[in-house]
Backbone bond lengths (Angstrom), bond angles and torsions (degrees), N, CA, C in turn:
res aa  C-N    CA-C-N  psi(-1)  N-CA   C-N-CA  omega(-1)  CA-C   N-CA-C  phi
1 M - - - 1.457 - - 1.527 109.39 -
2 N 1.334 114.81 144.23 1.454 120.38 178.90 1.525 109.48 -65.00
3 P 1.347 118.01 124.24 1.473 118.81 -179.32 1.520 113.45 -64.94
4 A 1.351 118.45 -17.36 1.467 120.32 178.54 1.522 111.82 -64.93
5 R 1.311 117.37 -25.65 1.466 120.41 -179.29 1.522 112.26 -74.16
6 R 1.305 117.38 -11.93 1.450 121.00 177.36 1.526 112.96 -95.37
7 E 1.340 115.96 2.41 1.462 120.59 -178.79 1.528 109.54 -95.84
8 P 1.331 118.56 113.32 1.479 119.64 -178.88 1.517 112.95 -67.41
9 L 1.334 118.62 -24.87 1.461 120.50 -177.98 1.525 111.51 -67.94
10 L 1.318 117.50 -33.48 1.465 120.02 178.18 1.528 111.16 -69.12
11 W 1.314 117.05 -35.79 1.457 119.95 177.01 1.536 110.97 -69.04
12 L 1.319 116.33 -33.85 1.472 119.05 177.29 1.525 111.59 -67.30
13 Q 1.336 115.84 -33.07 1.461 118.48 -179.65 1.523 112.74 -69.87
14 L 1.321 117.55 -17.04 1.467 119.94 175.86 1.528 112.08 -69.56
15 L 1.329 116.35 -15.01 1.464 118.97 175.75 1.522 112.05 -65.83
16 G 1.332 117.11 -14.63 1.460 119.95 176.22 1.520 112.95 -60.89
17 L 1.344 117.30 -23.05 1.458 120.32 177.03 1.524 111.37 -64.51
18 A 1.330 116.56 -32.68 1.474 120.34 176.40 1.517 111.88 -86.08
19 A 1.343 117.43 -23.27 1.474 119.60 -178.64 1.518 112.23 -79.90
20 L 1.313 119.14 -27.44 1.473 121.09 -178.16 1.538 113.03 -62.33
21 P 1.330 121.41 -44.58 1.479 118.79 176.44 1.533 113.03 -62.28
22 L 1.337 116.79 -35.42 1.464 119.38 178.39 1.530 111.05 -67.30
23 E 1.333 116.40 -38.08 1.467 119.42 178.12 1.532 111.17 -68.91
24 A 1.326 117.28 -34.26 1.472 120.15 176.01 1.527 110.68 -65.94
25 L 1.320 117.38 -38.64 1.469 120.47 176.59 1.530 111.16 -65.91
26 L 1.324 116.58 -39.87 1.464 119.76 177.01 1.527 111.53 -63.59
27 L 1.351 117.11 -37.58 1.468 120.88 176.62 1.526 110.72 -62.09
28 L 1.327 116.99 -38.72 1.460 120.43 178.34 1.529 111.54 -64.14
29 L 1.330 116.56 -41.09 1.467 119.66 179.76 1.535 111.64 -69.29
30 V 1.316 117.16 -33.28 1.469 119.64 178.48 1.520 110.57 -68.01
31 L 1.330 117.68 -45.93 1.463 120.89 -178.81 1.532 112.31 -68.92
32 A 1.313 116.63 -19.59 1.464 119.63 178.99 1.524 112.69 -76.90
33 G 1.312 117.92 -4.45 1.459 120.03 -178.07 1.517 113.75 -77.07
34 A 1.322 120.04 -13.69 1.480 121.59 -177.60 1.512 109.55 -144.77
35 D 1.312 115.42 154.09 1.462 121.46 178.21 1.526 109.96 -77.16
36 P 1.319 117.60 151.60 1.471 119.72 177.58 1.533 111.48 -61.80
37 G 1.314 114.92 147.25 1.458 120.05 -179.94 1.514 111.87 -82.41
38 P 1.345 115.85 -169.51 1.478 118.83 -179.31 1.516 112.95 -69.59
39 F 1.317 118.16 -23.34 1.474 121.81 179.36 1.542 108.64 -127.15
40 P 1.318 117.69 73.65 1.476 119.35 -175.47 1.533 112.36 -65.18
41 G 1.327 118.17 -35.75 1.461 119.50 179.73 1.515 112.13 -63.68
42 F 1.315 116.27 -44.33 1.461 119.88 179.01 1.531 110.72 -64.43
43 E 1.324 116.13 -40.32 1.474 119.99 179.13 1.525 110.67 -62.35
44 R 1.326 117.43 -41.17 1.470 120.64 -179.72 1.532 110.93 -66.95
45 V 1.312 117.55 -43.21 1.469 120.14 179.01 1.519 110.75 -65.03
46 L 1.329 116.13 -38.26 1.467 118.95 179.02 1.525 111.37 -65.83
47 A 1.326 116.24 -44.01 1.468 119.20 177.83 1.534 110.98 -64.07
48 W 1.339 117.15 -37.83 1.470 119.93 178.89 1.523 111.39 -67.90
49 A 1.326 117.87 -37.93 1.471 121.13 179.86 1.521 110.77 -65.42
50 L 1.325 116.38 -37.87 1.468 119.21 -179.72 1.526 112.23 -78.50
51 G 1.317 116.76 -36.21 1.466 119.40 -174.23 1.515 115.27 -94.92
52 A 1.332 119.25 -16.28 1.461 121.09 -176.27 1.527 112.37 -128.50
53 L 1.306 117.72 -46.70 1.465 119.67 -174.98 1.526 111.59 -70.68
54 A 1.303 117.55 -45.61 1.470 120.17 178.76 1.535 112.10 -63.72
55 P 1.360 120.06 -46.60 1.468 118.63 175.15 1.527 112.98 -61.76
56 A 1.348 117.38 -33.20 1.464 119.03 179.45 1.525 110.91 -65.09
57 A 1.331 117.27 -38.87 1.463 119.83 176.37 1.522 110.91 -65.46
58 L 1.342 116.98 -37.73 1.467 119.97 177.02 1.517 111.57 -66.02
59 F 1.341 116.79 -42.28 1.464 120.25 -179.25 1.529 111.94 -69.75
60 W 1.333 116.55 -24.47 1.472 117.91 175.30 1.519 110.99 -68.57
61 R 1.291 116.03 -36.85 1.466 120.36 -180.00 1.526 111.55 -82.96
62 L 1.324 116.82 -41.53 1.460 122.18 178.96 1.528 107.94 -126.16
63 P 1.321 118.79 94.89 1.471 120.01 -179.84 1.529 110.48 -62.99
64 P 1.322 118.18 145.97 1.465 120.77 175.44 1.522 110.81 -59.19
65 D 1.291 114.97 135.78 1.459 119.84 -177.27 1.524 110.11 -64.42
66 L 1.328 114.92 139.02 1.464 119.73 178.77 1.514 112.14 -63.99
67 W 1.304 117.31 -29.26 1.467 122.08 -171.65 1.521 110.89 -104.90
68 S 1.328 115.61 34.15 1.461 121.70 178.97 1.521 109.26 -128.80
69 L 1.326 115.32 137.13 1.463 121.89 175.34 1.526 110.75 -111.92
70 L 1.297 117.71 31.41 1.462 127.02 176.00 1.526 112.76 73.79
71 L 1.347 117.46 -39.14 1.467 120.43 178.05 1.522 111.82 -102.33
72 V 1.301 117.08 -34.29 1.474 122.42 178.32 1.520 108.08 -132.11
73 Q 1.311 115.81 157.90 1.461 121.75 -179.50 1.514 109.64 -149.39
74 V 1.328 114.74 164.78 1.470 121.16 174.39 1.517 108.17 -79.48
75 P 1.340 119.32 127.67 1.468 119.71 -179.78 1.524 111.47 -62.41
76 L 1.328 115.47 148.60 1.466 120.40 -177.11 1.521 111.76 -62.28
77 R 1.316 117.05 -37.18 1.464 119.49 -178.24 1.521 112.12 -73.76
78 G 1.296 117.59 -17.90 1.461 120.44 -179.13 1.508 114.41 -98.50
79 R 1.330 117.95 9.69 1.461 120.30 -178.54 1.521 111.40 -86.32
80 R 1.303 114.81 140.34 1.460 121.72 -179.41 1.530 110.79 -83.49
81 P 1.332 118.06 162.44 1.479 119.99 178.67 1.525 112.79 -59.30
82 E 1.352 117.94 -34.52 1.462 118.95 178.16 1.520 111.42 -64.32
83 Q 1.321 117.65 -37.33 1.454 120.81 178.66 1.526 111.35 -66.96
84 L 1.331 116.14 -38.16 1.462 118.77 178.27 1.528 111.83 -70.51
85 R 1.316 117.71 -30.45 1.475 119.87 175.32 1.529 110.19 -66.30
86 L 1.315 116.72 -42.00 1.460 119.73 178.56 1.522 111.28 -66.93
87 S 1.317 117.29 -34.06 1.464 119.61 177.18 1.518 111.50 -65.04
88 A 1.336 115.86 -31.02 1.469 118.60 178.71 1.520 112.70 -68.56
89 L 1.337 117.65 -23.27 1.462 120.75 179.71 1.525 112.77 -79.50
90 Q 1.331 118.89 -4.31 1.466 120.33 -179.53 1.520 112.67 -72.80
91 G 1.301 118.17 -17.33 1.463 120.25 -176.06 1.507 114.70 -85.38
92 T 1.340 119.06 6.98 1.468 120.46 179.83 1.533 110.85 -70.72
93 L 1.313 116.27 145.85 1.465 121.51 -176.75 1.529 113.53 -66.11
94 P 1.341 120.65 -42.38 1.481 118.43 179.34 1.520 112.88 -59.63
95 L 1.335 116.22 -38.18 1.467 118.80 179.85 1.525 111.03 -66.79
96 K 1.313 117.02 -38.05 1.468 119.51 178.29 1.530 111.64 -66.59
97 L 1.328 116.78 -38.68 1.463 119.88 -179.87 1.531 111.71 -66.71
98 I 1.327 116.32 -40.92 1.465 119.27 178.91 1.526 110.54 -66.69
99 G 1.367 115.69 -37.59 1.458 118.15 177.85 1.515 112.46 -66.48
100 A 1.325 116.75 -38.05 1.468 119.49 178.59 1.519 112.21 -71.26
101 A 1.321 116.94 -22.66 1.464 119.35 178.10 1.521 111.82 -66.52
102 G 1.316 117.71 -20.80 1.452 119.97 177.35 1.519 112.14 -64.46
103 A 1.331 117.18 -35.81 1.466 119.62 178.12 1.520 111.13 -65.47
104 V 1.336 117.03 -35.95 1.461 120.19 178.08 1.526 110.42 -66.66
105 L 1.317 118.36 -36.98 1.470 121.88 -179.71 1.526 112.28 -71.06
106 L 1.325 116.68 -24.69 1.464 119.01 -179.13 1.531 112.58 -71.92
107 L 1.317 117.78 -24.11 1.469 119.10 179.73 1.530 112.61 -65.82
108 P 1.331 120.81 -49.75 1.476 118.76 176.29 1.522 112.88 -66.25
109 L 1.341 116.43 -30.56 1.460 118.99 177.47 1.536 110.90 -65.43
110 L 1.330 116.41 -43.99 1.468 120.19 177.93 1.531 111.13 -65.05
111 W 1.300 116.61 -39.20 1.460 120.51 -179.82 1.535 110.66 -63.53
112 W 1.314 116.77 -44.98 1.474 120.73 179.70 1.525 110.93 -66.32
113 A 1.347 118.03 -42.68 1.464 121.06 -178.11 1.521 111.24 -64.70
114 D 1.338 118.27 -39.19 1.462 120.44 179.93 1.525 111.34 -71.53
115 A 1.341 115.79 -33.29 1.466 118.65 179.40 1.516 111.60 -73.33
116 S 1.326 118.07 -30.68 1.470 121.83 -177.93 1.514 112.69 -100.26
117 A 1.320 118.94 8.41 1.463 120.37 -174.87 1.523 112.87 -68.17
118 G 1.334 117.25 -23.26 1.458 118.81 -179.07 1.514 113.34 -64.70
119 L 1.328 118.30 -21.85 1.459 121.02 179.86 1.530 112.59 -72.90
120 A 1.340 116.86 -20.04 1.462 119.87 -175.98 1.519 112.25 -117.40
121 W 1.343 117.71 23.62 1.472 119.98 -176.20 1.525 111.70 -65.68
122 A 1.360 117.99 -26.09 1.472 120.14 -178.02 1.528 111.58 -72.31
123 W 1.320 118.54 -24.07 1.481 121.43 -178.38 1.531 112.39 -105.12
124 S 1.292 118.38 8.04 1.466 121.32 -177.45 1.527 110.76 -75.30
125 P 1.347 117.70 132.68 1.470 119.16 175.86 1.527 112.70 -73.61
126 F 1.334 117.78 -11.94 1.472 121.34 -179.52 1.538 110.16 -113.31
127 S 1.273 116.86 39.32 1.467 119.62 -179.44 1.529 110.27 -64.85
128 A 1.311 114.91 140.66 1.477 123.20 179.72 1.519 111.70 62.87
129 S 1.341 116.45 32.95 1.471 120.24 177.36 1.523 109.37 -100.94
130 P 1.338 117.87 155.91 1.473 119.92 177.52 1.527 110.89 -63.53
131 R 1.299 115.49 156.35 1.468 121.57 -178.92 1.520 111.42 -64.82
132 L 1.308 117.28 -35.88 1.465 120.69 -179.61 1.520 111.15 -64.74
133 V 1.324 116.70 -39.86 1.479 120.11 179.27 1.525 110.26 -64.68
134 V 1.307 116.81 -41.47 1.471 120.27 180.00 1.521 110.53 -63.88
135 L 1.315 117.97 -42.44 1.468 120.80 -179.92 1.533 111.66 -67.74
136 L 1.313 117.22 -38.06 1.465 119.95 179.19 1.533 111.72 -67.59
137 V 1.328 117.17 -33.44 1.475 119.80 177.15 1.522 110.91 -72.14
138 S 1.311 117.11 -31.92 1.465 119.90 -179.62 1.524 113.01 -73.34
139 V 1.344 117.89 -21.63 1.471 120.29 -178.94 1.531 111.63 -64.19
140 P 1.364 121.68 -53.57 1.472 119.38 178.24 1.525 112.87 -65.18
141 L 1.350 115.67 -27.01 1.463 117.31 177.35 1.527 111.27 -67.47
142 L 1.323 116.88 -38.31 1.464 120.63 175.35 1.536 111.59 -65.53
143 A 1.334 116.36 -39.64 1.471 119.70 178.33 1.531 110.93 -64.88
144 L 1.347 116.69 -37.27 1.468 119.80 177.31 1.525 111.14 -66.03
145 M 1.311 116.93 -39.52 1.468 119.61 177.88 1.522 111.25 -65.31
146 L 1.325 117.68 -37.14 1.463 120.11 177.30 1.527 110.90 -68.06
147 W 1.330 117.80 -37.63 1.471 121.34 176.28 1.531 109.54 -61.97
148 Q 1.334 117.45 -45.64 1.463 120.42 179.40 1.529 110.50 -62.06
149 W 1.326 116.56 -38.72 1.472 119.64 177.38 1.528 111.25 -62.79
150 Q 1.302 117.99 -44.75 1.462 121.75 178.78 1.535 111.22 -61.79
151 Q 1.308 117.04 -44.89 1.464 120.30 179.93 1.528 111.13 -63.75
152 L 1.309 116.62 -41.36 1.464 120.51 -179.34 1.528 111.16 -65.08
153 I 1.322 116.86 -45.60 1.469 120.33 -179.05 1.534 110.13 -64.99
154 Q 1.319 117.89 -42.01 1.458 120.53 -179.28 1.530 111.47 -65.81
155 A 1.334 117.66 -40.30 1.465 120.30 179.38 1.527 111.10 -63.94
156 V 1.340 116.62 -44.26 1.469 119.41 178.53 1.521 110.78 -65.28
157 W 1.320 117.19 -38.04 1.475 121.12 179.27 1.528 111.07 -63.93
158 M 1.310 117.52 -44.28 1.467 120.24 -178.27 1.522 111.92 -70.10
159 L 1.313 117.70 -37.18 1.462 120.69 -178.59 1.526 112.88 -71.04
160 T 1.316 117.20 -19.83 1.466 120.83 -178.75 1.524 113.71 -101.58
161 R 1.321 118.05 4.37 1.465 119.84 179.63 1.531 109.75 -77.69
162 P 1.347 117.92 146.05 1.472 120.15 175.76 1.531 111.01 -68.80
163 A 1.312 115.05 152.05 1.474 120.28 -176.43 1.520 111.41 -66.05
164 N 1.341 118.04 -36.93 1.472 119.16 -178.18 1.525 111.82 -67.18
165 L 1.345 117.02 -30.75 1.460 119.30 177.17 1.523 111.24 -67.74
166 V 1.312 116.61 -39.25 1.472 120.16 178.67 1.521 110.31 -67.75
167 D 1.337 117.04 -38.82 1.465 119.95 -179.25 1.522 111.94 -67.78
168 Q 1.329 117.41 -31.62 1.464 120.78 -178.71 1.526 113.04 -82.30
169 T 1.317 118.09 -10.39 1.461 121.56 -178.58 1.523 110.19 -82.19
170 L 1.311 116.47 133.62 1.456 121.30 177.87 1.528 109.75 -76.04
171 P 1.313 118.65 133.78 1.471 119.84 -179.60 1.527 111.51 -71.78
172 L 1.313 115.02 149.52 1.460 120.68 176.02 1.521 110.36 -75.24
173 T 1.299 115.93 149.57 1.452 119.81 171.51 1.532 109.20 -80.46
174 Q 1.299 115.77 164.04 1.461 119.72 -178.75 1.530 111.36 -65.32
175 A 1.309 116.88 -35.49 1.466 119.93 -179.93 1.530 110.89 -67.59
176 I 1.335 116.75 -43.56 1.472 119.61 179.78 1.521 110.57 -67.56
177 A 1.343 116.99 -38.84 1.465 119.95 178.58 1.525 111.42 -63.48
178 A 1.321 117.38 -34.25 1.469 120.06 178.92 1.519 111.83 -73.60
179 E 1.332 118.19 -29.36 1.457 121.04 -177.08 1.526 113.64 -89.03
180 T 1.321 118.30 -30.78 1.467 121.44 -173.10 1.520 113.83 -106.74
181 R 1.328 119.10 4.23 1.454 122.04 179.31 1.520 109.15 -127.58
182 L 1.330 116.03 148.14 1.460 121.80 179.01 1.522 108.27 -87.97
183 N 1.327 116.05 93.45 1.460 122.25 -176.57 1.529 108.74 -90.67
184 A 1.318 115.29 93.99 1.463 120.89 -179.80 1.519 109.79 -102.12
185 G 1.325 116.10 138.54 1.455 120.69 177.06 1.516 112.60 113.34
186 L 1.314 114.42 167.15 1.466 121.37 178.78 1.528 109.82 -81.28
187 P 1.331 117.77 139.17 1.481 120.09 -179.12 1.528 111.43 -77.91
188 L 1.302 116.00 71.08 1.469 121.22 -177.07 1.524 112.51 -123.79
189 L 1.305 117.97 -0.35 1.466 120.74 -172.44 1.531 109.60 -96.74
190 L 1.329 115.68 118.24 1.466 122.17 176.88 1.528 107.84 -134.79
191 L 1.311 116.10 111.26 1.461 122.02 -178.85 1.526 109.28 -120.90
192 A 1.328 115.78 135.10 1.467 120.42 178.08 1.524 109.87 -75.65
193 P 1.324 118.15 147.97 1.474 120.03 178.66 1.519 111.22 -66.87
194 L 1.317 115.26 152.68 1.452 121.62 179.45 1.523 110.42 -74.80
195 E 1.332 115.60 144.94 1.461 121.26 177.12 1.523 107.99 -92.52
196 M 1.318 115.39 101.80 1.463 121.14 -178.69 1.518 108.41 -124.84
197 D 1.334 116.10 129.80 1.456 121.35 178.00 1.515 109.42 -82.07
198 A 1.331 114.92 137.12 1.472 119.70 178.44 1.522 109.75 -71.93
199 P 1.350 119.13 132.36 1.471 120.59 179.86 1.517 110.79 -67.79
200 S 1.312 115.58 141.56 1.464 120.22 179.38 1.518 110.07 -73.34
201 E 1.332 116.11 144.90 1.463 121.13 -177.36 1.522 112.10 -69.60
202 S 1.310 118.04 -40.40 1.460 121.52 -179.79 1.515 108.86 -135.59
203 P 1.325 117.43 139.23 1.469 118.67 179.92 1.512 111.18 -65.66
204 V 1.297 116.01 140.83 1.457 122.07 -179.30 1.514 108.38 -92.90
205 A 1.321 116.59 123.61 1.458 120.48 -179.98 1.518 109.45 -72.25
206 P 1.348 118.14 139.14 1.466 119.85 179.36 1.508 111.06 -66.53
207 Q 1.288 117.22 135.78 1.445 122.78 -179.91 1.526 110.16 -83.22
208 P 1.336 117.94 135.17 1.474 119.16 -179.93 1.517 110.60 -69.79
209 E 1.332 114.45 149.07 1.457 119.58 179.38 1.524 109.80 -73.02
210 P 1.332 117.93 144.21 1.470 119.81 179.35 1.514 110.91 -68.05
211 T 1.341 117.45 133.80 1.463 123.44 179.06 1.517 109.36 -114.03
212 A 1.321 115.52 145.20 1.459 121.14 -179.54 1.518 109.25 -75.68
213 S 1.310 118.31 127.35 1.460 123.37 179.80 1.511 108.52 -145.97
214 M 1.327 115.38 160.76 1.452 120.71 -179.42 1.509 111.94 -77.41
215 S 1.305 117.98 -20.40 1.461 120.32 -179.69 1.509 110.32 -73.94
216 E 1.302 116.32 153.63 1.456 121.24 -179.74 1.511 109.57 -71.77
217 P 1.326 117.96 139.95 1.475 120.00 179.43 1.522 110.74 -67.87
218 T 1.298 114.93 138.16 1.469 121.24 178.39 1.503 109.28 -94.93
219 A 1.297 117.33 130.85 1.467 122.59 -179.69 1.509 109.53 -91.32
220 D 1.311 116.14 145.76 1.461 121.82 176.99 1.518 110.11 -68.97
221 A 1.315 114.02 159.38 1.469 118.56 -179.70 1.510 111.27 -65.00
222 S 1.336 115.85 -29.84 1.464 118.97 -179.71 1.513 112.04 -76.44
223 E 1.387 117.07 -25.77 1.459 119.95 -178.26 1.517 112.36 -89.80
224 A 1.379 117.93 -18.65 1.459 120.45 -176.25 1.518 112.75 -61.33
225 P 1.319 120.17 -47.60 1.472 119.01 179.83 1.507 112.83 -60.82
226 S 1.306 117.62 -37.10 1.462 119.25 -178.30 1.515 110.89 -68.90
227 A 1.359 118.00 -38.19 1.461 120.52 178.80 1.520 110.68 -65.87
228 A 1.348 116.87 -42.53 1.467 119.75 179.03 1.526 111.03 -63.60
229 E 1.300 116.12 -41.22 1.464 118.71 178.90 1.526 111.59 -64.22
230 S 1.343 116.73 -39.37 1.464 118.74 179.54 1.521 111.68 -65.96
231 E 1.367 116.88 -40.60 1.471 118.96 177.44 1.527 111.09 -63.72
232 Q 1.324 117.31 -41.03 1.461 120.40 178.92 1.525 111.05 -63.36
233 D 1.327 116.22 -40.17 1.470 119.19 178.12 1.521 111.34 -64.72
234 E 1.347 116.86 -39.81 1.463 119.24 178.85 1.528 110.91 -64.75
235 A 1.355 116.60 -41.90 1.474 119.18 179.61 1.527 110.86 -63.48
236 E 1.330 117.33 -42.09 1.464 119.98 178.43 1.520 111.17 -64.20
237 A 1.335 117.17 -37.37 1.465 119.73 178.86 1.524 110.86 -66.26
238 K 1.355 117.44 -40.19 1.471 119.98 178.31 1.527 111.01 -64.05
239 E 1.344 116.66 -44.03 1.468 119.02 178.38 1.522 111.55 -61.34
240 Q 1.299 116.91 -39.98 1.457 120.18 179.29 1.517 110.72 -63.38
241 V 1.344 116.87 -41.40 1.475 120.11 179.41 1.516 110.73 -65.28
242 E 1.358 117.38 -42.57 1.471 119.98 179.25 1.520 110.85 -62.39
243 I 1.326 117.97 -41.72 1.469 120.77 179.28 1.521 110.40 -62.37
244 E 1.331 117.01 -42.88 1.462 119.72 179.33 1.527 111.40 -63.30
245 V 1.352 117.78 -40.33 1.478 120.62 179.02 1.516 110.48 -64.30
246 E 1.352 117.73 -42.82 1.471 119.90 179.07 1.515 111.34 -63.10
247 V 1.304 117.89 -40.37 1.472 120.82 178.71 1.520 110.65 -63.39
248 E 1.339 117.35 -41.13 1.461 119.72 179.13 1.521 111.58 -65.24
249 I 1.342 117.11 -39.50 1.479 119.91 179.79 1.526 110.20 -65.43
250 E 1.334 117.15 -43.58 1.469 119.72 178.53 1.521 111.58 -62.38
251 A 1.316 117.12 -38.25 1.467 119.85 179.05 1.516 110.83 -65.43
252 E 1.354 117.35 -40.18 1.462 119.84 179.09 1.518 111.53 -66.42
253 V 1.353 116.51 -39.25 1.479 119.40 179.71 1.523 110.95 -64.98
254 E 1.301 117.71 -41.50 1.459 120.39 179.44 1.527 111.88 -68.07
255 A 1.313 116.35 -30.46 1.466 119.17 -178.91 1.521 112.87 -75.92
256 E 1.359 120.88 -23.18 1.469 122.68 -179.24 1.532 110.10 -70.11
257 P 1.373 119.62 138.68 1.482 122.22 177.61 1.518 111.30 -73.24
258 E 1.360 117.12 150.19 1.469 121.92 179.95 1.527 109.72 -75.82
259 P 1.328 118.89 135.55 1.489 120.73 -179.70 1.532 111.00 -68.88
260 E 1.354 116.54 140.90 1.472 121.97 177.84 1.521 110.22 -74.77
261 P 1.305 117.78 148.67 1.484 119.58 179.15 1.517 111.39 -64.09
262 I 1.315 116.38 149.12 1.477 122.22 -176.09 1.519 110.43 -69.84
263 E 1.347 118.59 -33.28 1.460 121.18 -176.67 1.516 111.40 -63.20
264 A 1.329 116.59 -34.34 1.464 118.44 -179.72 1.498 111.77 -70.06
265 A 1.348 116.88 -27.30 1.460 118.98 -178.69 1.508 112.24 -78.48
266 L 1.368 118.88 -25.01 1.479 121.12 -178.43 1.523 110.82 -77.54
267 P 1.348 118.53 144.27 1.484 121.11 178.03 1.517 110.64 -72.39
268 E 1.319 117.39 147.10 1.458 122.22 179.50 1.530 109.42 -74.83
269 P 1.315 116.87 136.58 1.481 118.72 179.94 1.534 110.29 -70.29
270 S 1.352 113.98 146.35 1.488 119.60 -179.88 1.520 110.23 -77.21
271 V 1.309 116.18 149.34 1.479 121.37 -175.37 1.516 110.43 -74.19
272 Q 1.316 118.12 -46.13 1.450 121.95 -178.15 1.501 109.93 -92.18
273 A 1.299 114.78 130.70 1.459 120.30 178.88 1.513 109.18 -78.92
274 E 1.232 115.97 129.75 1.466 120.98 179.20 1.508 109.58 -76.86
275 A 1.288 116.09 148.11 1.463 122.10 179.47 1.502 109.21 -71.67
276 P 1.316 115.02 139.40 1.469 117.04 179.46 1.507 111.49 -66.46
277 V 1.218 117.54 140.09 1.458 124.05 -179.58 1.505 107.71 -91.97
278 Q 1.388 114.37 120.49 1.453 118.62 178.54 1.513 110.07 -84.91
279 P 1.289 114.65 134.88 1.474 116.50 179.71 1.516 111.59 -71.46
280 E 1.294 117.53 141.22 1.462 122.94 178.51 1.503 109.45 -71.46
281 P 1.345 114.96 139.40 1.476 117.76 179.35 1.525 110.80 -69.36
282 D 1.274 113.40 139.53 1.463 118.97 179.35 1.519 108.88 -74.74
283 P 1.275 116.81 139.71 1.486 119.98 177.66 1.509 109.77 -63.26
284 D 1.334 114.37 145.15 1.466 120.36 -178.81 1.507 108.88 -76.08
285 P 1.308 114.77 116.07 1.469 115.94 -178.58 1.511 112.74 -70.54
286 S 1.329 117.42 -11.02 1.475 119.24 -178.47 1.503 112.86 -75.34
287 D 1.325 118.21 -21.17 1.439 120.17 -179.60 1.492 111.59 -70.37
288 D 1.222 119.48 -33.40 1.466 121.47 -174.74 1.507 112.38 -101.17
289 D 1.289 118.41 -38.31 1.466 119.53 -171.22 1.511 108.48 -121.39
290 P 1.351 117.92 114.35 1.470 120.04 177.98 1.505 111.36 -64.69
291 A 1.313 116.06 -31.33 1.490 117.11 -179.97 1.488 111.00 -65.97
292 A 1.332 114.98 -34.28 1.456 118.39 178.34 1.499 110.61 -67.53
293 S 1.386 117.96 -37.16 1.459 119.84 177.52 1.501 111.29 -65.14
294 D 1.309 114.28 -37.76 1.474 117.12 176.86 1.507 111.27 -62.96
295 A 1.323 115.16 -41.06 1.467 118.49 179.21 1.499 111.22 -65.03
296 A 1.357 116.34 -35.18 1.454 120.07 178.52 1.495 110.65 -66.55
297 V 1.305 116.66 -40.48 1.458 119.87 178.46 1.505 110.79 -64.68
298 V 1.308 115.59 -39.82 1.480 119.54 178.40 1.508 110.36 -65.19
299 D 1.353 115.31 -37.31 1.467 118.56 179.25 1.513 110.95 -67.84
300 A 1.284 117.75 -27.15 1.463 120.31 -179.24 1.508 111.48 -72.68
301 G 1.292 116.44 -15.07 1.461 118.65 175.64 1.497 113.50 101.91
302 V 1.434 122.41 4.80 1.465 124.92 -179.77 1.503 108.34 -112.40
303 A 1.289 118.10 128.91 1.468 122.44 179.88 1.517 109.06 -83.86
304 V 1.339 118.80 116.19 1.484 125.13 -177.63 1.495 108.29 -120.80
305 T 1.302 116.07 132.74 1.469 120.53 178.48 1.496 109.64 -81.74
306 P 1.281 117.43 163.26 1.473 119.84 179.57 1.503 112.09 -64.89
307 E 1.354 117.62 -33.26 1.477 119.44 -179.96 1.502 110.76 -66.08
308 Q 1.337 116.27 -43.86 1.462 118.99 178.72 1.507 111.52 -63.30
309 A 1.308 115.55 -36.52 1.459 118.13 178.89 1.511 111.63 -65.69
310 A 1.328 117.36 -35.81 1.488 120.01 179.16 1.493 110.65 -69.55
311 E 1.341 117.79 -39.09 1.454 119.85 179.04 1.511 110.60 -66.08
312 E 1.312 116.81 -38.79 1.449 118.25 179.01 1.512 111.07 -64.99
313 D 1.327 116.97 -36.38 1.456 120.51 178.29 1.535 110.92 -64.49
314 K 1.334 115.67 -39.17 1.463 118.29 178.80 1.495 110.83 -65.91
315 G 1.295 117.45 -41.74 1.474 121.46 179.68 1.500 111.51 -60.48
316 T 1.262 117.49 -40.60 1.446 120.76 -179.87 1.503 110.21 -67.79
317 N 1.332 117.96 -35.99 1.460 120.13 179.47 1.534 111.28 -68.05
318 L 1.307 115.86 -37.59 1.475 118.38 179.46 1.489 109.96 -69.33
319 D 1.218 120.54 -38.63 1.445 122.28 179.74 1.507 111.26 -64.20
320 S 1.292 115.77 -33.50 1.446 118.50 -179.78 1.488 110.85 -74.90
């Protein structure tokens, strides 16, 4: 998209198309303030030369700045590269010729307004004024109309340029823009660019929503290579992981120590068999402690009274 269409100042300058008829009406009311002199043709040509021809020669050498509204302008240090590119396009010959044609059109306009001024003498703000005063007031009015014409033509020219031409144009430097452009006004104007979306070249057809079906989904020709590449990458990644796992397992197996044979761990049997050790008989607790004998009898499972135990002891003593 042409960057000139994002500049709000160029769109504001198109209002000059509505201001030019109002300025022509004001010129008619100014000229109606006095009667024509003895040489009306010479007076009209003189006023046109001062108010239109001289400014046209100035504008040919120094074109009116695109970013100036005569009273205020965009400061040079605050201009964007797109604005400087558009300023570089002001030096084209066709644009200068069209701008200079405005001065030629002002001559018949001035001639008609001065000839018809008598019809509006009752509404003239300069009624009963000398002819010289009326002509001097019409000179800056003609220069203002020529300025509006230049601004209008330049705005239309910039808005209709192709985008590639603007992109290929080298932007002006701030020093060159100050020397080769007529920068009129106070540097107080700062406007943000308009937010405009670029129109699409071809309408995009709406894509149908995916529906669940038993048939296998068909892939587009553009998506098939990407799917195959992704599957191949996944297979290569799996193989790489398996190889790494096998290498780690082999390293762990090699690092483990070999088990020693069981025969080496067992003690060697002795050649000579040792004689079995017979356990010593435990002393009979009944010989020393009668209570122990009683407990032994109880342990045997027969209930013996103390009297019976005493009689048995006596019997054993007699037998001995």
